[in-house]
C-alpha positions in Angstrom: 116.3 109.1 88.0 113.8 110.2 85.9 113.2 113.3 84.2 112.1 114.5 87.9 115.0 113.9 89.4 118.6 115.0 88.9 120.9 114.4 86.2 121.9 112.3 83.3 122.0 108.6 83.6 125.3 107.9 80.6 128.2 107.1 82.6 129.6 104.2 85.2 131.8 106.0 87.7 130.2 109.3 89.8 132.4 112.8 89.4 134.0 111.9 92.4 134.9 108.5 91.8 137.9 109.7 89.3 138.0 113.7 91.2 140.0 112.0 93.6 142.3 111.2 91.7 143.0 114.6 90.2 140.5 113.6 86.7 139.2 116.0 84.9 135.8 116.8 86.0 132.2 115.4 84.2 131.0 112.7 82.3 127.8 111.2 82.7 126.4 108.4 85.3 125.7 104.6 85.5 123.1 103.0 82.7 120.6 100.3 82.4 120.5 97.7 85.5 119.8 94.8 82.9 116.3 93.8 84.2 114.4 94.5 87.1 112.8 91.3 87.0 117.0 89.6 88.4 118.9 90.8 90.6 121.6 90.5 88.0 123.8 93.6 87.3 126.3 92.1 85.1 128.4 95.8 84.5 128.0 99.3 84.6 127.7 100.5 81.1 127.9 104.1 79.5 125.6 104.2 75.9 125.4 107.4 73.5 121.9 106.2 73.3 120.9 105.9 77.0 117.6 107.6 78.6 118.6 111.2 80.3 116.4 110.2 83.1 118.4 109.3 86.3 120.9 111.3 88.4 124.3 113.2 88.1 127.4 113.9 86.1 130.2 111.8 86.4 133.7 111.2 85.3 134.9 108.1 83.8 138.5 106.7 83.2 140.5 109.3 81.4 140.2 108.2 77.1 141.3 109.8 74.1 138.5 112.2 72.6 137.9 112.7 68.9 138.6 116.5 68.0 135.7 118.2 66.0 137.5 120.1 63.0 137.8 124.0 62.9 135.6 123.9 60.0 132.5 121.8 62.0 133.3 124.3 64.7 132.9 127.5 62.4 129.9 126.3 61.0 128.4 125.1 64.3 129.0 128.5 65.0 127.7 130.1 62.5 124.2 127.6 63.1 124.2 128.1 66.9 123.8 131.7 66.2 121.1 131.9 64.0 119.0 129.1 66.6 119.8 131.4 69.7 117.2 133.9 67.9 114.8 131.6 67.7 115.3 129.4 71.2 114.7 133.5 72.8 111.5 133.5 71.0 110.7 130.0 72.4 112.0 131.2 75.8 110.3 134.4 76.1 106.7 133.4 75.6 107.6 130.4 77.9 108.2 133.5 80.4 111.6 134.4 80.5 112.7 137.9 80.9 114.1 139.2 77.2 116.8 140.9 79.4 117.2 137.4 81.6 118.2 136.0 78.4 119.9 138.3 76.9 122.5 138.9 80.2 122.2 135.0 80.2 124.0 134.4 77.0 126.1 136.8 76.6 129.6 135.7 75.5 127.7 132.2 74.6 129.6 130.1 71.9 129.0 126.7 70.4 131.5 124.6 72.8 132.9 122.2 71.1 134.1 120.7 74.2 130.7 119.8 75.4 129.8 118.5 71.8 133.5 116.5 72.3 132.6 115.1 75.2 128.8 114.2 74.4 129.6 112.2 71.4 132.5 110.5 72.9 130.2 108.6 75.5 131.0 105.5 74.0 131.4 101.8 74.9 133.1 101.5 78.2 132.3 98.6 80.9 132.8 98.1 84.4 131.6 95.2 86.7 130.1 95.8 90.3 133.3 95.4 92.2 135.6 97.5 90.2 133.3 99.9 90.6 132.8 99.7 94.2 136.2 99.6 94.1 136.6 103.4 93.6 133.0 104.2 94.8 134.5 103.1 98.6 137.6 103.3 98.3 139.8 104.4 101.7 140.3 107.5 100.6 136.6 108.1 99.4 135.9 106.8 103.0 138.6 108.9 104.7 137.3 111.9 103.4 133.3 111.0 104.1 134.5 110.5 107.6 136.8 114.1 107.8 133.8 116.3 105.8 131.2 114.2 108.3 132.7 115.9 111.8 133.6 119.1 109.9 130.2 119.9 109.0 128.5 117.9 111.5 126.5 120.5 113.3 125.1 121.0 109.2 124.5 117.7 109.2 122.1 117.3 112.3 120.1 119.9 111.9 119.2 118.7 108.3 119.2 115.0 109.6 116.2 116.7 112.2 114.5 118.5 109.5 114.5 116.1 107.0 114.8 112.7 108.7 117.6 111.4 106.5 120.7 109.3 108.1 123.3 112.2 107.1 125.8 109.2 106.3 123.6 108.7 103.8 124.0 112.6 102.6 127.3 112.7 102.9 128.2 109.4 100.5 125.7 111.1 97.6 127.9 114.1 98.3 131.1 112.1 98.1 130.4 110.2 94.6 128.8 113.4 93.0 131.7 115.8 93.3 134.6 114.3 95.6 132.5 116.3 98.6 132.7 119.5 97.0 135.5 119.0 95.2 134.6 118.7 91.7 131.7 120.7 91.0 132.1 121.1 87.4 133.5 124.2 86.0 131.5 124.5 82.5 129.2 127.5 82.3 125.7 125.8 82.2 123.9 128.0 79.8 126.8 127.3 77.2 126.5 123.6 77.6 122.8 123.2 77.8 122.6 125.7 74.8 124.9 123.4 72.8 123.3 120.2 73.6 120.0 121.8 72.9 121.5 123.4 69.3 123.0 119.8 68.4 119.8 118.3 68.3 120.8 114.6 69.6 118.6 114.9 72.6 117.4 118.5 71.7 114.3 118.3 74.0 115.7 117.1 76.8 118.6 119.9 76.8 115.8 122.6 75.4 113.9 121.6 78.8 117.0 122.2 81.1 118.3 124.9 79.4 114.1 126.5 80.0 114.6 125.3 83.5 118.3 127.0 83.7 117.0 130.6 82.4 114.4 130.6 84.9 116.5 129.8 88.4 118.4 132.8 86.8 115.5 134.7 86.7 113.9 133.6 89.8 117.7 135.4 91.7 119.5 132.5 93.0 122.8 132.9 91.5 124.4 134.6 88.4 125.0 133.3 84.9 128.8 133.8 85.2 128.5 131.7 88.6 125.5 128.8 87.1 128.9 126.5 86.8 128.7 122.3 86.3 129.2 119.7 84.3 129.7 119.5 80.3 125.8 117.9 80.3 124.3 120.4 82.9 124.7 119.2 86.4 125.2 121.8 89.0 126.5 121.6 92.5 127.6 119.9 95.6 125.4 117.1 94.5 125.0 117.4 90.8 121.6 119.0 90.2 120.1 119.7 86.6 117.9 122.3 86.4 114.7 120.9 86.5 115.3 119.0 89.5 116.9 121.3 91.0 113.3 123.5 90.2 111.7 120.7 91.9 114.2 120.1 95.1 116.3 122.4 95.8 115.8 124.0 99.6 117.0 127.6 100.7 119.0 125.7 104.5 120.7 129.0 105.3 117.2 131.3 105.2 119.5 134.0 102.8 116.4 133.7 100.1 118.8 131.6 97.8 118.9 128.1 96.7 122.2 128.3 96.2 123.9 125.0 95.5 127.1 126.4 93.8 128.3 128.0 97.0 131.4 126.6 98.9 129.2 126.5 101.7 127.5 123.1 100.9 124.2 123.6 103.2 121.5 124.2 100.2 123.0 121.0 98.7 123.2 119.0 101.3 120.0 120.1 102.8 118.7 119.9 98.8 119.7 116.2 98.4 118.4 115.5 102.3 115.0 116.4 100.7 114.8 115.0 97.3 115.4 111.5 99.1 112.9 112.2 101.9 110.8 113.2 99.2 111.3 109.6 97.6 110.6 107.7 100.8 113.8 106.9 102.9 113.5 106.2 105.9 115.5 106.8 109.1 117.9 104.5 110.5 116.7 101.7 108.3 119.6 100.3 106.5 119.7 100.5 102.4 120.4 96.5 102.6 122.4 93.6 104.5 125.4 92.0 103.0 123.3 87.7 103.1 124.7 84.6 103.0 122.9 82.3 100.7 121.9 78.1 101.9 123.4 75.5 99.5 120.7 74.8 97.2 119.1 78.5 96.8 116.9 78.8 94.0 117.8 81.5 92.3 114.8 82.5 90.9 114.4 84.0 94.3 116.7 86.5 93.4 115.0 89.3 92.0 112.8 92.5 92.6 109.4 91.4 92.5 110.2 88.6 95.3 110.0 90.3 98.5 109.4 88.2 101.9 110.0 89.5 105.6 113.4 88.5 106.9 112.2 85.8 109.0 110.7 84.2 106.1 114.0 84.6 104.2 115.7 82.9 107.7 113.4 80.1 106.9 114.7 78.8 103.8 118.4 79.3 105.3 119.6 83.1 104.1 121.2 84.5 107.2 124.1 87.8 107.4 127.2 87.3 107.5 127.8 86.8 111.1 125.6 83.7 110.7 121.9 85.7 112.3 118.8 86.3 110.7 117.9 89.3 109.4 115.8 91.3 111.4 112.4 91.8 110.7 112.4 95.4 111.9 114.5 96.3 108.7 111.3 95.7 106.7 110.4 93.3 104.1 113.4 93.0 101.2 114.3 91.2 98.8 117.1 89.5 97.3 120.2 91.2 95.1 122.9 89.7 93.9 124.5 92.1 91.7 127.7 89.8 90.1 125.6 86.7 90.0 126.0 83.4 92.4 129.5 84.1 92.5 129.8 87.4 94.3 128.1 89.5 96.9 124.6 88.8 97.6 122.2 91.5 99.5 118.9 91.7 101.6 117.7 95.0 100.0 114.8 97.3 101.3 113.0 100.4 100.8 115.3 102.4 101.3 117.3 100.8 98.6 114.3 102.1 96.3 114.7 105.6 97.5 118.5 105.9 96.6 117.4 103.9 93.6 115.1 107.4 92.4 118.2 109.2 92.5 119.7 107.1 90.3 118.2 104.2 89.0 122.0 101.7 88.7 121.9 98.8 91.0 126.1 99.9 90.9 125.0 103.4 92.3 122.4 102.1 94.8 125.0 99.5 96.4 127.8 102.2 95.8 125.7 105.4 98.0 124.8 102.6 100.4 127.7 100.8 101.2 129.7 104.2 101.1 127.4 105.9 104.0 127.5 102.4 106.0 131.1 102.4 105.7 131.3 106.4 106.8 129.3 105.1 109.7 131.9 102.8 110.8 130.4 99.2 109.1 132.4 96.6 107.9 133.5 96.0 104.4 131.4 93.8 102.0 132.8 90.3 103.0 132.2 88.2 100.2 134.7 87.6 97.3 134.0 89.0 93.9 134.3 87.3 90.9 137.7 89.1 90.0 138.9 86.9 87.0 135.9 88.1 84.9 135.6 90.9 83.4 132.3 93.3 82.1 131.3 91.8 78.5 131.7 94.7 75.9 128.8 95.2 74.0 130.2 93.0 70.5 130.3 90.5 73.3 127.0 90.5 74.6 125.7 90.7 71.4 128.0 86.5 70.6 126.6 85.9 74.0 123.4 86.5 72.6 123.8 84.4 69.1 125.4 82.0 70.6 122.7 81.0 73.3 119.9 81.4 70.7 121.6 79.2 68.6 121.9 76.3 71.4 118.2 76.9 71.7 118.0 79.3 74.8 116.5 82.2 72.1 117.3 85.4 73.7 114.4 87.0 70.9 115.8 89.6 70.0 120.4 89.8 69.0 120.8 93.5 70.7 123.5 94.0 72.8 120.9 94.7 76.0 120.6 92.0 78.8 117.9 92.1 80.0 115.2 89.5 81.0 114.4 87.6 78.2 118.6 87.6 77.8 118.8 86.5 81.7 116.2 83.2 81.4 118.4 82.3 78.1 121.0 82.2 80.1 119.6 80.5 83.2 118.0 78.0 80.8 121.2 77.4 79.5 123.3 77.3 83.4 120.4 74.5 83.7 121.0 72.6 80.9 124.7 72.8 81.8 124.2 71.7 85.5 126.0 75.4 86.3 124.7 77.7 88.9 121.1 79.1 87.6 121.9 83.0 88.6 121.1 84.1 85.1 124.6 86.0 85.3 126.1 86.4 81.7 129.6 86.1 82.8 132.8 85.8 80.9 133.2 82.6 81.9 129.4 81.9 80.5 130.2 83.6 77.2 133.6 81.5 76.4 131.9 77.7 77.6 129.6 78.9 75.2 132.6 79.5 72.6 133.9 75.7 72.9 130.4 73.8 72.6 
């Protein structure tokens, strides 16, 4: 998401992804769609320097976390106390009452657990199919249908008011907190203050901390009850403070925008309000799984090539039942999240609406497909290239080096799969007589190693 949106874009799994398996809470979100110029999403990647401009905290598989030495913790607390005094002046200049600040920071300490989690955002890769196996697992689908039944009257009212399909709201809820089961229990002020003091992304977290203090000053929640992820994302659908200020609503009419309550009403309505402002069109699909014809020109699989479904049908693209996709869905583009050997989707404007909630293609497909399954739709029918796995950072750099040496210049050797690398991959594939989908797979790297 962008800075005005919900939370940070750092990890591969949403809070609920492992939460349903009983994993400990919170980390951060999918990052980096390799290129808006192609339909390829070769992997979901965690990057320590990922831009903090997407949504929400997420869980990632358990991994070892480097322990912060006690000496570092002691030094951190001393410096943190000095920083607090300095930041207090800034907060007051920004309109925060001194009494609000002092109450909010009572008992707040430098949280080494938060720093450990932040510094252990080391590279972790998942393929799109591995992500979707969890995002739209049978457990998550079953629990989503149960949540829909339990809160149906409330969700119907939210759908009527904001014009956003209730199944999509429930799907976001499912990915973010396993339908409210894992909302995070770290004090938000302490988490944000620790990250702001730590300095690696200090300006961003200072802005979130000021926004959190304004939320407290407004009386929507107490500091004690303002809890969430280690990165400061809060509530059932994991809003960061600035996004809360922009999009949260008081649906219950009690004078508070309470996204933390066991009652998810305000959180679900806030999510619908956000999607509505992002251009969601009710009763329209986010995308449709399609079959590509033999000899398909893979250069057409990019977000800039937008056609009416009838135009796509004219070149042989059909839905999975062999029918032309209805023109009533609006114009769309073709997305190949696993290259030419996996599922293909015709995506529409609602894809972009979810994308504003989180920019990762995998997340958007996860929300969209989960919502379809909750509604009773079919599983993805195409097979994924499960023999492949996502490339590691070192392997991506190796791929770039080998392509460049072979005469297909990627311009940069930085481990980032963007349009230059994808174009180089496609040129290599054409030269080798391979399907020119631009997908930087492990199979392709192995072929380069043999040549």
